C-alpha positions in Angstrom: 40.0 16.4 93.9 39.1 16.7 97.5 39.0 20.2 98.8 40.4 20.4 102.3 39.8 22.9 105.0 43.4 24.1 104.6 42.9 24.7 100.8 39.7 26.7 101.5 41.4 28.8 104.2 44.3 29.5 101.9 42.0 30.5 99.0 39.8 32.7 101.3 42.8 34.5 102.7 44.3 35.0 99.2 41.1 36.5 98.0 40.8 38.7 101.1 44.4 40.0 100.6 43.7 40.8 97.0 40.6 42.8 98.0 42.5 44.7 100.6 45.2 45.4 98.1 42.6 46.7 95.7 41.2 49.0 98.4 44.7 50.3 99.2 45.4 50.9 95.5 42.1 52.8 95.1 42.7 54.9 98.2 46.2 55.8 97.0 44.8 56.8 93.6 42.2 59.1 95.2 44.7 60.7 97.6 47.4 61.2 94.9 45.1 62.0 92.0 47.1 59.5 89.8 45.5 56.5 88.3 48.9 54.7 87.8 51.1 54.7 90.9 53.3 51.8 89.7 54.2 50.8 86.1 53.4 47.2 87.0 49.8 48.1 87.6 49.3 48.8 83.8 52.5 48.4 81.8 51.1 49.8 78.6 49.7 52.9 80.3 52.8 53.2 82.5 55.0 53.2 79.4 52.9 56.0 77.9 53.1 58.0 81.1 56.9 57.7 81.2 57.2 58.7 77.5 55.1 61.9 78.2 57.1 62.7 81.4 60.4 62.3 79.5 59.1 64.6 76.8 58.1 67.1 79.4 61.6 67.1 80.9 63.1 67.8 77.4 60.6 70.6 76.9 61.6 72.1 80.3 65.3 72.1 79.3 64.5 73.7 75.9 62.5 76.4 77.8 65.5 77.1 80.0 67.9 77.2 77.0 65.5 79.5 75.2 65.3 81.8 78.2 69.1 82.0 78.3 69.2 82.7 74.6 66.5 85.4 74.9 68.5 87.2 77.6 71.6 87.2 75.4 69.8 88.3 72.2 67.8 91.1 73.9 70.9 92.4 75.6 72.9 92.3 72.4 70.1 94.0 70.4 70.0 96.8 73.0 73.7 97.3 73.0 73.8 97.5 69.2 71.2 100.2 69.6 73.5 102.1 71.9 76.3 101.8 69.4 74.1 103.2 66.7 73.5 106.2 68.8 77.2 106.6 69.6 78.1 106.4 66.0 75.4 109.0 65.2 77.0 111.3 67.8 80.4 110.7 66.2 79.1 111.5 62.8 77.5 114.8 64.0 80.7 115.8 65.8 82.8 115.0 62.8 80.6 117.1 60.6 81.0 120.0 63.0 84.7 119.6 63.1 85.3 119.1 59.4 83.1 121.8 57.8 84.8 124.6 56.1 84.0 127.2 58.8 85.5 125.3 61.8 88.7 126.8 63.2 91.6 124.9 64.8 90.4 126.1 68.2 86.9 124.9 67.5 88.2 121.5 66.6 90.3 121.3 69.7 87.2 122.3 71.7 85.4 119.2 70.2 88.2 116.9 71.1 86.9 116.0 74.6 83.6 115.0 73.1 85.5 112.8 70.6 87.4 111.1 73.3 84.2 110.5 75.3 82.7 108.9 72.2 85.7 106.6 71.9 85.3 105.5 75.5 81.6 105.0 75.2 82.0 103.0 72.0 84.7 100.8 73.6 82.5 100.3 76.7 79.6 99.2 74.5 81.7 96.8 72.6 83.0 95.3 75.8 79.6 95.1 77.4 79.3 92.3 80.0 76.2 90.4 81.1 76.3 88.1 84.2 77.2 85.3 81.9 80.1 87.1 80.3 81.2 89.5 77.5 78.5 89.8 74.8 80.8 90.2 71.8 83.7 87.8 72.6 82.4 84.6 71.0 83.4 81.8 73.3 85.8 84.1 75.2 83.4 85.5 77.8 85.8 86.2 80.7 87.8 89.1 79.2 87.1 92.4 77.4 86.8 91.6 73.7 88.4 94.9 72.6 91.3 97.0 73.7 92.9 100.1 72.1 96.5 101.0 72.9 98.1 104.5 73.0 98.9 104.2 69.2 95.3 103.5 68.3 96.0 99.8 67.6 92.9 97.7 68.2 93.2 94.2 69.6 90.4 91.7 69.6 90.7 89.2 72.4 87.7 87.1 71.5 87.0 84.5 68.7 84.6 84.0 65.9 82.5 81.3 67.5 78.7 81.3 67.7 77.0 80.6 71.0 74.3 78.0 70.1 71.6 76.5 72.3 69.2 73.6 71.7 65.7 75.0 71.9 63.7 72.2 70.3 64.0 68.8 68.6 66.9 69.3 66.2 66.5 73.1 66.6 69.4 75.4 67.6 69.4 79.1 68.1 72.5 81.3 67.8 72.3 84.0 70.5 75.4 86.1 70.0 77.2 88.4 67.5 81.0 87.8 67.7 83.4 90.7 67.6 84.9 89.8 64.3 81.5 90.7 62.7 81.1 93.9 64.8 84.3 95.9 64.2 84.7 95.3 60.5 87.5 94.9 58.0 88.6 91.4 59.0 90.7 89.4 58.8 93.9 91.4 59.4 92.1 94.7 60.0 92.6 95.2 63.7 95.7 97.3 63.4 94.6 99.7 60.6 92.2 102.7 60.6 89.2 101.0 59.0 87.4 99.5 62.0 85.2 101.7 64.0 87.3 101.8 67.2 90.4 102.9 65.3 88.3 105.4 63.4 86.9 106.9 66.7 90.5 107.0 68.0 91.7 108.8 64.8 88.9 111.3 65.1 89.9 112.1 68.7 93.6 112.5 67.7 92.8 114.8 64.8 90.7 117.1 66.9 93.1 117.2 69.8 95.6 118.6 67.2 93.0 121.0 65.8 93.3 119.4 62.4 91.1 117.6 59.9 93.4 114.6 59.6 95.8 112.7 61.7 98.9 110.7 60.6 100.3 108.2 63.1 104.0 109.1 63.7 104.8 105.6 64.7 106.8 103.0 62.7 105.5 101.8 59.3 103.0 101.0 58.0 102.0 104.6 58.2 98.4 105.0 59.3 96.6 108.2 58.2 93.2 109.4 59.2 91.7 111.9 56.8 88.4 113.7 57.2 86.8 111.9 54.2 88.0 108.6 55.4 86.7 109.1 59.0 83.3 110.2 57.7 83.1 107.2 55.3 84.3 104.7 58.0 81.7 106.1 60.5 78.9 105.6 57.9 80.1 102.1 57.1 80.3 101.2 60.7 76.8 102.6 61.4 75.3 100.6 58.5 77.1 97.4 59.7 75.8 97.9 63.3 72.2 98.6 62.0 72.4 95.4 59.9 73.5 93.4 62.9 70.8 94.9 65.0 68.2 93.9 62.4 69.5 90.4 62.5 69.1 90.3 66.3 65.6 91.7 65.9 64.7 88.8 63.6 66.0 86.4 66.3 63.8 88.1 68.8 60.8 87.4 66.6 61.9 83.8 66.3 62.3 83.5 70.1 58.8 84.9 70.7 57.3 82.4 68.2 59.2 79.5 69.9 58.1 80.7 73.4 54.5 80.4 72.1 55.2 76.9 70.7 56.8 75.7 73.9 54.0 77.0 76.0 51.5 75.2 73.7 53.5 72.0 73.9 53.6 72.2 77.7 49.8 72.6 77.8 49.3 69.6 75.5 51.7 67.4 77.5 49.9 68.3 80.7 46.6 67.3 79.1 48.1 64.1 77.8 49.6 63.2 81.1 46.3 63.9 82.9 44.5 61.7 80.4 47.0 58.9 80.7 47.6 59.1 84.4 44.8 61.1 86.0 42.2 59.4 88.1 38.4 59.8 87.8 37.7 60.7 91.4 34.0 59.9 91.3 34.6 56.5 89.6 37.4 55.7 91.9 35.3 56.5 95.0 32.5 54.2 93.6 35.0 51.4 93.0 36.4 51.9 96.5 32.9 51.6 98.0 32.2 48.5 96.0 35.6 47.0 97.0 34.8 47.6 100.7 31.4 46.0 100.3 32.9 43.0 98.6 35.5 42.7 101.3 32.9 42.7 104.0 30.8 40.2 102.2 33.9 38.0 101.7 34.6 38.2 105.4 31.1 37.0 106.2 31.2 34.2 103.7 34.6 33.1 105.1 33.2 33.1 108.6 30.5 30.6 107.6 32.6 28.1 105.6 35.8 28.1 107.6 36.4 26.7 111.1 35.3 28.9 114.0 38.8 29.6 115.0 39.7 31.0 111.6 36.4 32.9 111.4 37.2 34.5 114.7 40.6 35.5 113.4 39.1 37.0 110.3 36.8 39.2 112.4 
């Protein structure tokens, strides 16, 4: 086959363009620090880079979800601690009021403290974080608990668990719903066994200067006796302590998962660097060689091609 001047010119220009493209690619690698700037440059390595990046995005979302769960769990554990202290105060006050030497006037004098305990307990059970009520289940935009003038407790939340994805196939429950908190469910919100009603009954008995209180409202008759109040306070305290221990276990799990996610992030960063990162020294050497090759190609082209084309190349 006869090689024409036109074929030689086209081949030379094609080779020169390839060399310039190689120089541009190496320059971009050096400036960006990435060996692969386009998947088409190395499809296999590019696919690996995309896999690592997608995994990294998933890990970032798990980290956000774990942070949300952590805030909720720690706030809940702290508030359960407050409830434990309040119930301890209620038990101490009830022991003062119900011992054999306490007079009616003494009990009346303790009534204000009992009413404050009721308000503190209700406030703790209705605690709100920026994201909503802690103990309302999925109902986070309303107070979970209310107590009316007759001591009837209403729960405005539900029994749902707030769960977040924190790993591949791993979920974490971050809340304690109110149905587990107040006790004696289902159907127990209107009787004297849950801790809010018990605190209300204690306040009513002491305001009357008595050791018991009977609701004068319509049937069913609700009666709060000293023994029942003391027993209910003990049961409520044990329940709250158990729930707090449960949240403590979740805190330990969260801390372990934080460590795991951090380790995964470090490994992914290392893997991405290995798959995508450029060896700067090697790239600079290749760029220098590419520039030398390009200049040599220009000189060769200038000798074998017509003068007009050689002038153009220079």
